[in-house]
N, C-alpha and C positions, 0 to 999 in steps of 0.2 A: 357285811360282817366287819370288814376293816374299818368302816366309818364308826361302827359301834365301839370297837376297841379304842379308836381315837377319841370318841366321846367320853369313855372312862378316863383316858389320859387327861383330857381337858378338865374333867371334874376333880381329879386328884390334884392337878396343877393349880386349880383355883383354890382349893382348900389349903395346900401347902404354901402357895404364894401369899394368900391373904394372911395366914398365920405368921409368915415370916416378915412380910413387908407392909402389911396392912392394905386397906382399900383406898384408892383404886389401883395403886402402883403394882401390887402383887397379883392383881387379877388380869393384867394385860395379856400374858402368854395364854392363859386358859381361855379368856374371852376371844382372843384371836383365833384359836383353833375352833371354838364353838361357832364363831361367825363364818369361818371358812366352810365348816361342815354344813351349816344352815344354807349357805349360798349354793353349794354343790347340790344339796337335796332339793332346794327350791327350783333351780334351773332344770334338773333332771325330771322332777315331778311335773313342771310346766310343760316340758317337751313331751313327756309320756301322755299327759292329759290331752294335748293338742292332737296327738296321733290317735288316741282313742275316739276323739270326736270325728276325725276323718274316717276311721273305720266304721263308726256308727252311720255316717252319711252313706258310705258305700254299701253297708248292709241293707239300708232302706232301699237303695237303688236296685239291689239284687232281687228284692222281693216284689218289685213292680211287675205285675203280669196283667196284660189286657186281654179281654175275651169278648166274644160276640154275644150280645144279650138282646132279647126282645122284651121291651117294657112299654106299656101303654100302646100296644099294637105298632110300635116303631122299633126297628132293629138297628142297633148301634154298637160301637166298640166302647168298652168300659173297663175301668180298673177293678180287679177282684175285691178291692176294699170298699167299692161303692155298691156291691151286691145287696139286694134285699130279698127276704122271703117272698115268693110269688113270681120272681123274675124267671123267664125262660132262657136258659143258657144253651148255646149251640156248641157242641163238642165234636172234635174230629180226632182221628188217630194221632197219638202222641201228646194230646193235651192232658193237663193235670186237672182233675175235678176240683173246682175252686170252693165248693161248699157242699154240705149234705143236701141231698135232694132225691127226687123221684123221676125215674125214666118216663118220658111222655111218649116219644116215638123215635124210631131209628132202626138201623140195620146192622147185623153182625157185630154187636157191641161186646167186646171182651175187655174186662177190667183187670189190671194188675193191682192186687191189694197188699202186696208183700210189705210195702212201707208201713202199713198200718197193722196188719195181722201177723206178718212174718211168714205167711203161707205163700209158697212160690207158685202154687197152682192158680192159673187165671180163672176168673169168675165170669160166666156168661150172664149178661143183664138183658132182660126183656120184660114184657108186661107181667109175666108170672113172678119174676124176681126183680122188682123195680128199684131196689134200694142202691143208691150211689153215695159213696162216702168221700168227704173232703180229703185231699192229699193222695188219693189213688190215681192211677194213670190209665188212659185208654190205650190198650195194646192194639186194638183193631176196631174198625167200624166207625160209625158217626151217629150222633143222636141229639135229641133235645131233652133237657132235664129241667124240671121245675125245682127251684131252690126252696128248701124247707127250713134250713138252719144255717146261720152264718157265724163267723168269728169264733170266740172261745167256747160257744155252745155246741160246736160241731164235735164229732168223735176225735178228729185230728187236734182240735183246740184243747179238748180235755186232756189228751195225751201230752201235748206240748206244755200245758200248765204244770205238769209234774216234772218237767225237765228244764234245765237251764242250758242254753246253748253254749258249747265249748268254743274257745278261741281257736285261732289258726295254729296248726302244729308249727314247730320250728322249720324254717326253710333249710334246704341243703347247705346253703352258704352260711347260715347262722350256726348250723351244727359244726361245719368245718372251722368257723371262726371261734366257736366256743372251745374247740380243741386247741387252737392256737393260743387263746386266752389262758387256758389251764396251764399250758407249758410255760408261757411267759410268767404267769403267777407263781409257779413253783420255783422258777429261776429267781424271781424277785424275792420270794420268801427265803431262799438260800442266802442271797446277798444281804437281806435285812438281818438275818440271824448273825451272819459273820460280821456285819457292820456294828451291830449292837455289842457283840462279844469283844470286838477290837476297841470300841469306845470305852466300855466298862473296864476292860483290861488296862487301858491307859490311865483311867482314874484310880484304879486299885494300885497300879505301879507307883503313882505319885504319893498315894496315902501310905503305902508300904515304906517308901523312901523317907517320908516324914514321920513314920512310926505312929500314925493316927488311924490305923485300920479299924480300931474298935470305937472311935468317936466320930460321929457324923453330924455335920451342921445342916441347917435347913437348905443352904445354897447347894450343898453337895447332893442332897436328896432331890432338889429341883433339877440339878444337872443330870442325875440318873434318869429322872422322868423325861427330860428333854431327849436324852439318848434313846429312850424307849419310844418316844413320840416320833423321832427321826426314823427309827427302824420300821415302825408301823406305817409311817408315811411312805417309805420306800416301797412297802407292799402295796399301799394305795395307788402309788404312781405306776408300779409294775403291773398290777392287775388291770388289764385294759377293759374295764367294764363298758367302755365306750364302743367296743366292737359290735356287740349285739345291738346297742342303741343306734349305731351308725347304719346297720343293716335295716333295722325297723324304720328309722327316719327316712332312709333313701327309698325303701319300698313304699312307705306311706306317701312320700312326696311323688314318686312315680305313679302310684295308683291314682292319686288325685288328678295329676296332669293327664294321665291316660284316659280318665273319665271325660275330661274336656275334649280329648282326641277321639271320642266315640268308642272306647274300649273299657269294658267293665271287668275288672279282675276279681274272680271269685275266690281264688286261692293265692295267698301271698307268694308261694314258691314259684308260681308261673312267671312272675315279673323277671326274676333272675334267670330261670331256666330258658326263657325265650331269648335271652341274650346269647345263649350258647347254641341256639338252634342251627343245625347244618342242613336241614331238609324241611320243606313245607309241601304237604300234600293238600292241594286246594280243590274244592268243588268248582264247577264252571258256573252254573246258573245262579245268578244273584250275587256271586262273589267276584268273579272276573267280568260278569256281564251285569247290566243295569237291573234286570228282572222286571222291566217294563215291556211286556210282550204284546205284539200285534201280528195278526195273520196277514202276510203279504203275498203269499202264493198258494194256489190250491190245484189239485188234480182231481176233479169231480167228473164222473162218467168218462174217464180215460182222457180228458182234455185239460191241459195245463193252462192256467189263467193267472194273471196278475190280479191281486185284490187291492182296490184303492177306493177312495171316497167318491171318485168321479164316475166310476163305471158300475155302480150297483145295479142299475136297471138293465144294462146290457148283459151283466153277469148272470142275472136270474133268467133273462129271456133265452140265453143260449143253453140252459140246462133244462131237461124235461121236468115238468111240474111234479111228477111222482117222485123223482129223485130229490128235488128241493124239499118236499114234504118229509121224506125219510131223514134227510140231512138235518132239518130243523128239529125233528123229533129226537134224533140222536144227541144233538147239541144241548137242548134244553132239559132233557130228562136224565141223560147219563152225565151228570156233572156234580162236582163237589162245591160249586159256586152258587151264588144266588143273586137275583136282581131285586133290589128293594128300593122303596121310596123313602128318602131320609126326611128329617123334620122340616127341612126347607122346601119339601115338595119336589126335590130333584131326584132323578134316577141314579142309583149307586150300584156298582158291581162289587160284590164281595166274594172272596175266595182267593186261591193261589193265582199268580200271574198267568199261568197257562190256561186255567179255567176261565179267567176274566177275558183273555184274548179270544177264546172260542165263543164265549157268550156275546162279546162285542161283534164278532163275525156273524153270529146268528141274527143279532138285531139288525146288522147292516143289510141282511138279506130280506128284511121285512118280517122277521119272526116275532111271535108273541109268546114270551116265556110262560106267562100265567095260563094262557089258553092251552098251550101244549101240555102243561103239567096237570091241568084239570081234565083234559080229554081222556087220559088213560090212568089206570091205577098202578102204582109201583108195588110189585110183588116181592122183589128181592134186590138188594144192592150189595155189590162187592167193591169197597173203596179201593182207590189206587194204593199200592205199596211197592217199594223198590225191589222186592224179590220177584213179583209177578210182572212188574213193569206194565200193568194194564189195569183198567177198572171196568166194571160191567153193571148192567141193570136189566131186570126182567119186568116187562110191562104187560098188564092185562088190557087188551085193546077194547074200545067201545063196542065194536061189532063182534066181539068174542075172539078167542084165541090169544096166544101168548107170543111176545116178541122180545128177543134179547138184543141189547145194544152193547158193543164193546169199543173201547178206544185205548190207545197206548203206543208203546214203541213200535214204529212202523214195520220193521222187519219181523217182529214177534207176532203182531196182529195179522199181518199179511200172510205169514206162514200158516195161520189158522183159517185162511179163506180158501174156498174152492169155487166161488162164483164171483162175478163182478157185474156192475150195472154199466151197460155200454152207452154210446152217445145218443141212442134212441130211447133210452130209459128202460131197456129190456134187461132182465137178469140172464146172463149167459155164463157158461162154464169158464173158469179161469184157466186158459191154456198157457203153454210155455211162452208164447210170443207176448201175451198180455202181462205175464209175471215179469218177464225181462224188461218190458216197457215201464211197469210200475217201479221195479227196482232201480232202473236207470233214473226215473223221476226222483226217487228218494235220494239217490247219490247226488243228483244235480242240485236238489234243494240243500243237501248237507254241505256240498262243496261251496255253496254260497253263504255258509255259516248260519243256515236256518235250522231251527229245531223242527223235526218232522213228527207228525202224529198220524196214525191211520185210524179211520172210523169204519166200523163194520156192523152188520146186523144179521140176525137169523130168526126164522119163524120156528117156534118151539111146539112140541106136541102138548096136548092138553094135560097129559099125565105128569107134567113137570111139578116137582114138589119144592116149596120154598126152602126146605132143609137141605136139598141137594145143591151141589156147586153149579155155577153157571158154566156151560160147556166152553171149551177153549178152541174147538175146531168146528168146521162146517158152516162158516160165516160167508156172507156176501159182502164184498168190499164196496163201501160207499164212496170212499175217496181218501186222499192224503192232503194234509194242510202243512204249509211251511210257515213257522212262526219266527219272526225276527226278534232277537234279544241282543241289542247292541252292546259292544264291549264298553265297560266303564271308562270314563276319561281318567288318565293317569296310571292305568294298570300297566301299560307297556313300560313306562318309566320306572314303576315300582318293581317289576320283574327284573329289569336291567340293574336296578339298585341292589336287589337280592343277589344277582349273579356276581356283581363286583364285590359283594360282602362275603362271598364264598358259600352262599346258601342256594341249594338246588331247589327249584320250584317244579313240582309235578302236578299235572291236572288229572284228577280222578273223578270221572263223571259217569252217570248212567245213560248219557246221550249216545247217539249214533257216532261211529268212529270218524266219519268224514266231517260231520259238524264239529266234533271235538278238535280234529286236526286243523280245520280252517280257523277256529277261534284261537287255538293254541299258537298258530303262526302269527295271527294278528296281535296276540299279546306278547309275542317274543319268547314263549315257553318252548315251543318245538323248534329245534335247530336241525341243521343238516345231518349231524351225527347222532341225533336222538331217535328213539323208537316209540311208535304209537302201537299199542296192543289192546285187544279186546279182553274183557274179563274171562269169558269161557276159555280162551286160549291160554291165558295166564294160569288158570286153575290146573291145566293139564301138565304144566312144566314140572320136571323133577327138581330136586334140591340143587343138583350140579348145574342144571340149565339156568336156574334162578340166580346162581352166583355170578354168572356172566351177563345175564339179561337185566337184572334189577338196576345196576348203576347206569344203564343206558336208557331205561324207561323214562319218558317225559310226559306221555299221555296214556291213560288207561280209560278206555271207553266201554260202555255197556257193562260196567263193573257192578257187582253185587256188594252189599255191605261186608260180606266175609272176604271178598277179594281185597277190599280196602284194608280190612283188619290184617290180612296175611301180609300185604305189602308193608304196612307199618311195623308189624312184628319182625319181619325179615330185616328191614332197615335198622331197627333198634338193636336186635340181638346179633345178627350175622355181620352187619356192617358197622355196628357200634356208633350209629348216628344219633343225634338229638333231633327228634322228629316232632314237628307241629302239624296238626291235622285240623282241617275245617269240616264242619258237618252241620246239617240242619234237620235231618229226619230222625225219627225214632230209631231206625235201623242203623244210624251212624254211631249210636251210643257205644258199641263195642270198640270201634276204631278210636273214638274220642277218649275212651277210658284207657286203651292200650298205649296211646301216644304219650310222649313226655309233656306236651302241651296240647290240650284239646281246646279248639276255638269254635264256639257255637255261634250261629247267626242270630242276631237279636230280633230281626224282623221276620225272616222266613223260618227260623228255628222253632222246633217243638219244645215243650217244657222238658221232655225226657232228654233231648239233646243238650239243653242248657244245664240240666242237673249234672250231666256227665262231664261237662266242659270245665276248664280252668279259667278261661277268658271268654266273655261274650262280646262279639263284635257288633256294636249297637247299630251301625249303618250298613252291615253286610258287605263292606267294601274291602277289596284286597289291599288297597293302599293303607288301610288302617292296620292290617296285619303287619305290614312292613314298619309302621310307626311303633307297634308293640315290640317288634324285634329291636328297633333302635333304642327304645326306652329300657329294654332288658339289658342291652349292652351298656347303656349309660349307668344303670344300677351297679353292674359288675365293676366297671372302670372306676366309678365314684368311690366304691368301697375299697378298691385297690389303692386309690390315691390316699384315702383316709388311713389305711393300714400302714402305708409307706410313711406318712407323716407321724403316726403315733409310735411306730417302732423306733423311729429316729429319736424322738423325745425320750422314750423308755430307756434305750441303750445309753444315751448321754447322761440322763438323770441318775441311773443306776451306777454307772462306772464312776461319775464325778463324786457322788456321795461316798461310794465304797472306797475308792482310791484315796480320797481326802481323809476319810476316817482312819484308814490304815496308816497313812503317812504322817498326818498332822495331829490326829487325835480328836479332830472336830469336823463337823459336816458344814460346808459353806451354804447349803440350802436348808432352811429350817422347815419345820412341819407345816407352818402356815403358807410359806412360799411354795412348797411342793404341792400343797392342796390347790393353790391358785394355778400352778402349771398343769396339774391334773385336770382342772376344769377347762383350761384353754384347749388341752389336747383331746379330752374326752367329749364333753357336751358341746362346747363351742366349735371344736374342730369338726365334729360330726355334722353340726348344723351347716358349717361353711362348705365343706367338701362333699357331703353326701347329697346336697341339693343342687348340684350343677346340672343344668339342662343338657340334653343330648345335642351333638353336632352332626352334620352330614359326614364328617370325616370318619365317624364310628362305623359307617357302612362301607368303608373302603378297606377295612382290615378283615382278616380271616376270623371265623368264629372260634371260640375257645374249645368247644366240644367237651366230651366227658373227661378226657385225660389231661387237660391243661392244668399246670400247677397254679394255685391261687397266687402265691408270692413268686412272681416271675424273676428271671435273672436281671431284668431292667430295674425292678424294684430293689433287689439286693444291692445293685450297683449304686443306686441313688441313696439308699439307707446308709450303707457303709461309708460312702464318700462324705456325705453330709455329717454323719456322726463323728467321723475322724476329725473333720474341720472344727466342729463345735467343741469336741473334747480337747483338742490341741490349744484352741483359743482360751478355754477356761483354765487349763493347766498353766498356760503362760501367764494369765492374769494372776493366778494364785501364787506363782513363783516370783514374778517380776512386777506385779501390780503396784506394790507400795512404792518402789523406786520410780516407776513410770509416772505416778501421780504425785510424787513427793509427799507421800502420806507418812505422818509421824504422830505420836501421841496416843492417848487411850482409845480414841475412836477410830484408829486406822484400820483395825480388823473389821469393824462394823461397816465403814465406808467401802472397803474393798469387797466384802461379801455382798453389799448392796449393788456395786458395779457388776459383779459376777452374775448376780440374780437378774439384774436389768438386761445385761448382754444376752444371757441365756433365754430370757423371754422374747427379746427382739429377734434372736436367731429363729425361734419358733414362728414368730409372726411372718418373717420373710420366707421361711421354709414352707409355710402354709401356701404362700403365693406360688412358690416354685413347684409345689405338689399339684397345682391345678392341671398340669400336663406332664406326664411321666417321661415323654419322649421328645416333645417339641420344645425348642428353645424359647419361642414366643409364648410366654405364660399369661400375657395381658389380654390376649384376644377374647373379646366378649365379656371381660370382667365387669364392665359397667352395667351389663344386662342382668347380672346376678346380684340383686339388692341384698340378699341374705348374706352373701360373702362379704360385701362392702360393710354391712352393718356389724358383722361379727368382728372383722378386723378393726373397725373404728372403736367398738366397745372395748376390745382387748387393750388397744393403745391408751384409751382414756382411763380405764381402770388401773392400768399399770402406772400411769402418772399419779393417780390418786393414792395407790398403795405406797409408792416411793415417797411422795411429797407430804402426804397427810396422815397415813396410817402407820407411821414408823414404829410406835410402841407396840402395836399389835403384830405387825409383820416382820419385826426385827430389821427394819430398814432405816435409812437416814436420808434427808434431802440431798440431792446431788447438784454439783455445779453444771454450768452449761457445757463445758468441755467434756465432763464425765458423761453427760447425756448424749452429746454428739458422738463420742466414741462408742457408747453402748449401741446406739442406732446404727453406726457405721459397721460395727462388727456383725450385727444382724444382717445388714444389707449386703455385706461381702459374701454372705452365703449364697446369694442369688447368682452372681457370675460363676461361682464355684459349681453350683448346681447345673448351670448352662454348660460349663466345661465338661462336667461328668457325663452329660447327655451325648457328648460327641464320642465318648468311648464305646466302641461296638461290643456287644455281649452276645 
């Protein structure tokens, strides 16, 4: 708006100037303003365009989804954009249906169509109701689907064609800064009106004295126009339109860099919110651990054995053949994984890391997956979910009869067993001694940081119906396996880094408490004064007990999704913390949604979890989460630096022009000069300060949290100190400048105003360097690594020389002598030791 008013000013100035002084002399003022406006618009537009390109790239990345597809009798991973009609897509719980298609085969398939139809009631899909629509999500079950329609021809595509995707909402920081900008703008408007009134009053007083109040010359009309242009320019300088630009620039820069660091930001606000995080609730599997699992120990037929590549033959020979047969049947039929031959003719294991570890174990025992699956017919499947913590399958045996297999969390499956296979291969009742022995084995495995699974089976009555649930008790225990999932390299250092940054890390896992404690100690999460608790115990606690318990909780094991949700809600509301939560499963969606920052896993995460998250961790690594926190802090600090820099320029420019107009009747900084200063502090300042990369020092200070003031006491100290120095220097130059430089004659005012303008600009250049660090005296650290900063400073200095030496008629400047240049630069440079001295003052 202000630029439009200035545009009108420039137009009137051109007409009056050309009418009075002819072309080209009369057009200089008007053209100067036009050129300045065009430059500001061009630089801002270029900057906005570059950001929009970055967001476009990130948006493409957001929509990259890979799925399992069978094409030409070969199963492989493929992007959803490469799907063709006729492909067979393999879908599991939590997946998004990538195209319209028909149900081919599967079990317990429940679809959530709310995103398409608005109906919250889930739809059961089977052979009678085979239609599956793109964009809907699998709430339960697993199936194969034949693709019939892809792209814009799907129901989802037709719906999307009628909509245009909205941009990101403003981030909390942008909202806060818009408030700051509005207040500053109002103050600027007040100063502008008063400045204009004082300047006009001065002109009227002279005309009244001369008695020429009713006769106006063209020069006087131009002077009035210049007064108006100065007033409007004060508003242009005062309105810090660079604040939202700086936020967007900083966030766009951070998003791009975080993408390189394996973090995909889905919502802009998450960048800055992560910088304020005080608590991280992390999953164990795949986040703190590598998610490359192998079975290293087992307890089959009550005998504990090491599982290694060298002892396969002896392993099988020590277990009764009947038990090995049952074990292999359980592994190969009760699984969500699959063994396929890829296009190179090599065997490939597909599925979750737990499933592939078990399949590998089965193959090492000499099992044949294909033969086992063909030998019996699958009657019913109940896929694994984190509420039941088990999965099951019912088989119709070749010799007749039905058998159920189950596997899952050891203590839960073992609690449903009443028999066990002994060392002779006989099924015997599970007595107390055997239960204690098996529980001791589970604890032993867990204390060695192994993930434990219990496998069991039961013979079913012929009256079992596929519509009824698989029983949860009456099973015969086949055995327990211990799966090793090593801790990721660098996790311990990352947890220590979080602790020094004032961020509490909690492990929330569905695993056994002893396994969780062992891993948590290895990672440095569980300390001597911390508490490890199980989900069922946590649920039973009253609100009063939670108040004392939650701050001490470092590990929550056997937690359900609702336990996680409760913990996050309590931390956010009762303890006023800023909470980041990691999740990968469909059931993690409530906690991800409840958290201030939801972090979904890019590899192990389901599409439902990713949809609910703010940031997707592409490599599922905890160290990446710490990098996100570091970038978040960097964004916050960078914008604080920029605001400190900009408010200093605002205060000085406003007070100098206002006081000068009031005292001398003219403003030392013209419209064109103020527009140049406006561009230095808005667009170029944002570019320089908002793109500073993060440093390790950022993780040594406390988080801001929810209640921290954006403009801190440190910033006020720097702003007021630097403003006072700049104002005093400019006042002194105005008062004593002519004597100082021995200026005399008609050009003395123009030369002095040029020196003031030059000194003012170099004050901003050196203040920009001082603003790189608000508290440290050494502001040159890492400056050469930031090419954008160096480029902006160089461009500012070069353009300043051009404006002073070559564009005098447009910018109301005149070429300066060497001594005048040196003094201008020295005045600017002197601001740096003053900034360093200010940093020593405690606040």
